[in-house]
C-alpha positions as CSV (number, residue, x, y, z in Angstrom):
1,M,14.8,-8.9,-8.8
2,R,16.4,-6.1,-7.7
3,L,19.6,-7.5,-9.2
4,L,18.3,-8.9,-12.3
5,T,16.6,-5.1,-13.1
6,G,19.4,-3.4,-11.9
7,L,21.7,-5.1,-14.6
8,A,18.9,-4.6,-17.4
9,R,18.6,-0.5,-16.5
10,R,22.5,-0.3,-17.2
11,I,21.8,-1.9,-21.0
12,A,18.8,0.6,-21.7
13,A,16.4,2.7,-19.4
14,I,13.7,0.9,-21.8
15,Q,13.6,-1.9,-23.2
16,V,10.8,-3.5,-26.2
17,V,10.5,-7.2,-26.1
18,K,8.6,-8.9,-29.0
19,H,6.9,-5.7,-29.9
20,K,4.3,-6.7,-27.0
21,H,6.5,-6.2,-23.8
22,V,7.9,-3.1,-22.7
23,F,10.0,-3.0,-19.4
24,V,10.4,0.6,-18.1
25,L,13.9,0.7,-15.7
26,G,14.9,4.5,-15.2
27,A,13.7,6.9,-13.0
28,D,13.0,9.2,-15.2
29,E,11.4,6.8,-17.4
30,V,9.4,5.7,-15.2
31,R,8.3,9.2,-13.4
32,E,7.3,10.0,-17.3
33,T,5.1,6.9,-17.9
34,L,3.1,7.2,-14.3
35,V,2.5,11.0,-15.1
36,R,0.9,10.0,-18.7
37,G,-1.7,8.8,-16.8
38,S,-3.9,9.2,-20.3
39,D,-1.2,7.5,-22.6
40,F,-0.5,4.7,-20.7
41,E,-3.4,3.3,-18.5
42,L,-4.9,0.6,-16.2
43,G,-6.5,-0.5,-19.3
44,P,-7.7,-4.2,-19.1
45,F,-5.8,-4.5,-16.3
46,G,-8.1,-2.3,-14.2
47,G,-11.7,-2.7,-14.7
48,P,-12.1,-6.2,-13.2
49,K,-10.3,-5.3,-10.0
50,M,-12.5,-2.3,-8.8
51,L,-14.8,-4.9,-6.9
52,M,-16.7,-2.7,-4.6
53,G,-17.2,0.3,-7.5
54,P,-15.0,2.7,-9.5
55,F,-12.8,4.4,-7.1
56,L,-9.8,6.7,-8.1
57,L,-7.5,3.9,-9.3
58,G,-10.1,2.7,-11.4
59,M,-11.3,6.1,-12.9
60,D,-10.6,8.1,-15.6
61,P,-9.6,11.6,-15.3
62,R,-12.2,13.5,-15.7
63,A,-14.3,16.0,-13.7
64,Q,-15.9,13.6,-11.0
65,Y,-12.2,11.8,-10.9
66,E,-11.1,15.3,-10.0
67,R,-13.8,16.2,-7.5
68,E,-13.3,13.0,-5.3
69,R,-10.0,13.3,-5.1
70,D,-10.0,16.8,-3.8
71,L,-12.6,15.9,-1.6
72,L,-10.7,12.7,-0.3
73,R,-7.5,14.9,0.1
74,Q,-9.1,17.3,1.9
75,I,-10.5,14.7,4.4
76,L,-7.7,12.9,5.1
77,E,-5.2,16.3,5.8
78,L,-8.1,17.1,8.3
79,L,-7.5,13.9,10.2
80,L,-4.0,13.5,9.9
81,S,-3.1,14.2,13.6
82,H,-6.4,12.0,14.6
83,V,-5.3,8.7,12.7
84,T,-1.2,9.7,14.0
85,A,-2.5,9.2,17.9
86,I,-4.8,6.4,17.1
87,A,-1.7,4.5,15.1
88,G,0.3,5.8,17.9
89,E,-1.8,4.4,20.6
90,E,-2.9,0.7,18.9
91,S,0.9,0.4,18.3
92,A,1.9,0.6,21.4
93,R,-0.9,-1.4,22.7
94,Q,0.2,-4.2,20.9
95,A,3.5,-4.1,21.0
96,A,3.1,-4.7,24.7
97,T,1.1,-8.1,24.6
98,L,4.8,-9.1,22.7
99,V,6.9,-8.0,25.1
100,D,8.4,-11.6,26.4
101,R,7.9,-13.4,23.3
102,R,10.8,-15.5,21.8
103,S,9.0,-16.0,18.5
104,L,6.4,-13.8,16.4
105,D,4.6,-13.7,13.4
106,V,5.1,-10.1,12.5
107,V,1.7,-9.9,9.9
108,N,-0.6,-12.0,12.1
109,D,0.7,-10.7,16.2
110,F,1.3,-7.6,15.2
111,A,0.8,-5.6,12.1
112,E,-2.4,-6.8,11.2
113,P,-4.1,-6.3,14.6
114,I,-2.9,-2.4,14.6
115,V,-3.8,-1.7,11.0
116,R,-7.5,-3.3,11.3
117,R,-8.3,-1.4,15.1
118,V,-6.9,1.4,13.6
119,A,-9.1,1.3,10.5
120,C,-12.2,0.5,12.5
121,R,-11.7,3.5,14.7
122,F,-10.3,5.9,11.5
123,F,-12.9,4.8,9.5
124,G,-15.5,5.0,12.0
125,I,-16.7,1.5,11.5
126,G,-17.6,-1.7,13.9
127,F,-16.6,-5.1,13.6
128,P,-18.6,-7.3,11.4
129,Q,-19.9,-10.6,12.9
130,V,-18.8,-14.1,11.8
131,A,-22.2,-15.0,10.5
132,D,-21.6,-12.1,8.0
133,T,-19.5,-14.6,6.0
134,R,-20.2,-17.9,3.9
135,V,-17.2,-17.7,1.9
136,L,-14.4,-17.7,4.8
137,A,-14.0,-19.4,8.2
138,P,-12.5,-16.7,10.7
139,A,-12.3,-17.1,14.2
140,N,-13.6,-13.8,15.2
141,G,-14.9,-10.3,13.4
142,E,-12.0,-8.8,13.7
143,E,-10.3,-11.9,11.9
144,L,-12.9,-11.8,9.4
145,L,-12.7,-8.0,8.6
146,S,-8.8,-8.5,7.8
147,Q,-9.7,-11.1,5.6
148,W,-12.4,-9.8,3.4
149,V,-9.8,-7.0,2.7
150,R,-7.0,-9.4,2.3
151,K,-8.6,-10.9,-0.4
152,V,-10.4,-8.3,-1.9
153,G,-7.5,-6.0,-1.8
154,S,-5.5,-8.5,-3.1
155,V,-7.1,-8.6,-6.2
156,I,-6.2,-4.5,-6.8
157,A,-2.9,-5.0,-5.6
158,T,-1.9,-7.6,-8.5
159,T,0.2,-6.2,-11.2
160,S,-1.4,-8.2,-13.9
161,P,-4.8,-9.6,-14.0
162,A,-5.2,-11.6,-11.0
163,P,-5.3,-15.7,-11.5
164,F,-8.8,-16.6,-11.6
165,G,-9.1,-18.4,-8.9
166,L,-8.3,-15.1,-6.5
167,Q,-10.7,-13.4,-8.5
168,R,-13.5,-15.3,-7.8
169,V,-12.8,-15.6,-4.2
170,A,-12.3,-12.1,-4.0
171,E,-15.8,-11.4,-5.9
172,S,-17.7,-13.8,-3.4
173,C,-16.0,-11.4,-0.6
174,A,-17.0,-8.5,-2.3
175,G,-20.5,-9.0,-2.1
176,E,-20.2,-9.9,1.7
177,F,-18.1,-6.4,2.1
178,R,-20.1,-4.4,0.6
179,A,-23.0,-6.0,2.6
180,Y,-21.4,-5.0,5.6
181,L,-20.3,-1.5,4.6
182,E,-23.6,-1.1,4.0
183,R,-25.0,-1.9,7.2
184,E,-22.2,0.6,8.8
185,I,-23.3,3.3,6.8
186,Q,-26.8,3.4,7.0
187,Q,-26.5,3.0,11.1
188,R,-24.2,6.1,10.4
189,A,-26.3,8.4,8.5
190,G,-28.2,10.1,10.9
191,C,-25.5,11.3,13.2
192,P,-22.2,11.1,11.5
193,D,-19.0,11.8,13.5
194,P,-17.0,14.1,11.6
195,K,-13.6,12.6,13.7
196,T,-13.8,9.7,11.1
197,V,-13.5,9.6,7.7
198,L,-17.1,8.1,7.1
199,G,-18.3,10.8,9.1
200,Q,-16.6,13.1,6.9
201,L,-17.8,11.5,3.8
202,L,-21.8,11.1,5.0
203,C,-21.3,15.3,6.5
204,H,-20.3,15.6,2.4
205,M,-23.1,13.9,0.9
206,H,-25.5,16.1,3.4
207,A,-24.1,19.1,1.9
208,G,-24.8,18.1,-1.3
209,E,-20.6,17.5,-2.2
210,L,-20.7,13.9,-2.5
211,A,-23.4,11.5,-3.9
212,Q,-25.2,8.8,-1.8
213,E,-23.9,6.4,-4.4
214,R,-20.3,7.0,-3.9
215,V,-20.1,6.9,-0.4
216,L,-19.3,3.5,0.1
217,P,-16.9,3.1,-3.1
218,N,-15.1,5.3,-1.8
219,L,-15.1,4.5,1.9
220,A,-14.2,0.9,0.5
221,G,-11.5,1.9,-1.9
222,L,-9.6,3.6,1.4
223,M,-9.9,0.6,3.6
224,L,-8.7,-1.3,1.1
225,A,-5.6,1.1,-0.1
226,G,-5.1,1.7,3.7
227,S,-5.1,-1.7,4.9
228,T,-3.4,-4.2,2.9
229,P,-0.8,-3.0,1.3
230,L,0.4,-1.3,4.9
231,V,0.9,-4.3,6.7
232,K,2.8,-5.2,3.4
233,S,4.8,-2.6,4.0
234,I,5.9,-2.8,7.5
235,T,6.7,-6.9,6.9
236,H,8.8,-5.4,4.7
237,A,10.4,-2.6,6.7
238,I,11.0,-4.9,9.9
239,D,12.3,-7.7,6.7
240,Q,15.4,-5.0,5.8
241,I,16.0,-3.9,9.0
242,L,16.4,-7.4,11.1
243,R,18.8,-8.6,7.9
244,Q,20.9,-5.5,8.0
245,I,21.3,-6.5,11.9
246,R,22.6,-9.8,10.4
247,R,24.9,-8.5,8.2
248,R,26.7,-6.9,11.3
249,A,25.6,-3.1,10.2
250,D,23.3,-1.6,12.9
251,P,20.5,1.1,11.2
252,I,18.4,1.5,14.2
253,P,19.4,5.2,15.2
254,A,20.4,5.8,18.5
255,V,17.2,8.3,19.4
256,L,14.7,6.7,17.2
257,D,11.7,9.6,16.7
258,D,9.4,10.2,14.1
259,P,12.1,12.0,11.8
260,A,14.7,9.5,12.0
261,A,11.7,6.2,11.8
262,K,10.7,8.0,9.1
263,R,13.9,8.1,6.9
264,L,15.0,4.3,8.5
265,L,11.5,3.2,6.8
266,F,11.6,4.6,3.4
267,E,15.0,3.2,3.3
268,A,13.9,-0.2,4.1
269,L,10.8,0.0,1.6
270,R,13.6,1.5,-1.1
271,F,15.6,-1.9,-1.0
272,N,12.2,-3.8,-1.0
273,P,8.9,-2.3,-2.2
274,T,5.4,-2.8,-1.6
275,F,4.9,-2.6,-5.2
276,P,8.0,-3.5,-7.2
277,V,6.5,-3.5,-10.5
278,V,3.0,-2.2,-11.5
279,I,1.9,-2.6,-15.4
280,R,0.3,-0.1,-17.9
281,Y,-1.4,-0.5,-21.3
282,C,-0.3,1.3,-24.4
283,P,-3.6,1.5,-26.4
284,F,-2.1,3.7,-29.2
285,A,1.8,3.9,-30.3
286,K,3.5,6.6,-28.5
287,L,6.9,7.8,-27.8
288,L,8.5,7.5,-24.3
289,G,12.0,8.9,-23.1
290,G,14.3,11.3,-24.0
291,G,17.8,11.2,-25.6
292,Q,19.3,8.0,-26.3
293,S,16.3,6.0,-23.9
294,R,14.1,7.4,-26.2
295,R,11.7,4.7,-27.8
296,D,8.6,4.0,-29.5
297,I,6.0,1.9,-27.3
298,P,3.8,-0.1,-30.0
299,D,0.1,0.1,-30.0
300,G,-1.4,-2.7,-27.9
301,A,1.7,-3.3,-25.6
302,S,2.2,-4.3,-21.9
303,L,4.1,-1.4,-19.7
304,Y,6.1,-3.3,-16.8
305,V,6.9,-0.4,-15.0
306,A,9.6,-1.1,-12.3
307,L,9.6,1.1,-9.5
308,I,12.3,-1.6,-7.9
309,S,14.7,-0.4,-10.7
310,A,13.9,3.4,-10.6
311,L,15.0,3.4,-7.0
312,F,18.6,1.9,-7.2
313,D,19.0,4.6,-10.1
314,A,21.7,6.9,-10.5
315,E,20.2,9.6,-8.9
316,I,20.2,8.1,-5.9
317,G,24.0,8.5,-4.2
318,D,25.3,5.5,-3.2
319,A,22.0,3.7,-4.2
320,D,23.3,-0.1,-3.2
321,V,24.3,1.1,0.3
322,F,21.7,0.7,3.1
323,V,21.8,4.3,4.7
324,A,19.3,4.8,7.4
325,G,19.9,8.4,7.5
326,R,18.9,9.0,3.9
327,P,16.8,11.6,3.6
328,A,12.8,10.9,3.3
329,D,10.2,12.8,1.7
330,E,6.1,11.2,0.7
331,D,6.3,14.0,-2.5
332,S,9.6,12.9,-4.2
333,S,10.2,9.2,-3.2
334,L,9.0,6.7,-6.0
335,V,8.0,4.4,-2.5
336,F,4.4,5.8,-2.9
337,G,4.3,6.1,-6.7
338,W,4.1,8.9,-8.7
339,G,1.9,10.7,-11.2
340,Q,-1.9,10.2,-11.5
341,H,-1.7,7.6,-9.0
342,H,0.8,9.1,-6.6
343,C,-0.8,7.6,-3.2
344,L,-3.4,9.8,-1.9
345,G,-3.1,8.7,1.5
346,R,0.9,8.8,1.7
347,Y,0.9,10.7,4.8
348,V,-1.8,9.0,6.6
349,A,0.3,5.7,5.7
350,T,3.5,7.3,6.7
351,A,2.3,8.4,10.1
352,E,1.0,4.8,10.7
353,L,3.3,3.1,9.2
354,V,6.2,5.3,11.3
355,A,4.1,4.6,14.6
356,M,4.0,0.7,14.0
357,L,7.7,0.6,13.2
358,R,9.0,2.9,16.6
359,A,6.4,0.2,18.6
360,F,8.4,-2.6,16.9
361,L,11.8,-1.5,17.4
362,G,10.8,-0.3,20.9
363,L,10.8,-4.0,21.9
364,P,13.4,-5.1,24.4
365,R,16.6,-7.0,22.8
366,V,14.6,-6.4,18.9
367,K,18.2,-7.0,17.4
368,E,18.1,-10.7,18.7
369,F,15.2,-11.6,16.5
370,K,16.5,-13.5,13.2
371,P,13.9,-13.1,10.5
372,S,13.0,-16.5,8.2
373,R,11.0,-16.2,4.8
374,I,7.8,-13.8,4.4
375,R,4.9,-15.5,2.7
376,Y,2.5,-14.2,0.7
377,D,-1.3,-14.9,0.1
378,G,-1.2,-13.5,-3.5
379,P,0.5,-10.2,-3.6
380,A,-0.6,-10.1,0.3
381,A,1.8,-10.3,3.2
382,A,0.2,-13.6,5.0
383,R,3.1,-14.7,7.5
384,F,6.4,-13.8,8.4
385,V,7.8,-15.4,11.6
386,I,10.9,-13.8,13.3
387,R,13.2,-15.6,16.3
388,R,15.3,-14.7,18.8
389,R,18.8,-16.1,18.5
390,A,19.4,-18.4,21.3
């Protein structure tokens, strides 16, 4: 996809095909599209995905959106140091179980266990019971939580309307997931823990700053946004780093502190972003771009906003070269999107991903691992087996 979009970008930063499909390829044009959320909206692509109730992704910019966005940002900033510590503990704990492994599944042996344990501690919930589902067949409650989040989150993460089969399974899982969260909220409403996301939401509810019916959608929205995409992100990052090692490059810094790991993480995700393309809808005819790239966007057109192309635009020096020490910043990088839906939890996500990456790269003889192909369940990473070279 990177090669194809790169060649297309050299022809034109915006390409309109048959008056219905618009490919946005240049970095400036991608940013403009995502900033203009009222002109280029989620439209018919967003509604069916909000299975747990309206969350920021599926809400129009209005007073409630602004109020809840600011509240969630405040909560996440308050708990950033706490989740950083939790992520470090859980990443080190899981990595210790893999020290002597000659092969491992990065998704199921490493990323998923860390993400779900961090989620339970950070969000302030317990694991469900196997009996809580009739749709899935998990081995235990931890696995059930991962499967619920993966199925429901996959619908949100698709860049187009979800296939009917995936949508139907996700809707069934969403009902079970909702019932589980309702019990968790009810159990903790009387004595909320302010060091958790749920505790903070309940405290703001008791203070009259958040409606009771908005606690569950915001809790679920943060859990879905901060689980399946994180597993996919760390899987993509590890894949890219191991492939660089196979090319006789050595991207791992001699001193892998948090800043160095962050730079390496962002560069790896630039080569294989979590969401390479996002889709927007243009309900009314608009103009997009400036200068020679300016184009008329027809009403009813679908816009394919290619982050994977923008991340290799000319604004990035030596864009085709993997530079482990390239500067990384959550606010300026397109890795976390842009505009109205610029990832709200990007600092929390970065902290957790950096902790996981440092733990993985700290494994003995990590450079001996040979990657295979990443397997997906819809848009979610489902399996990525790596083996040490003989």
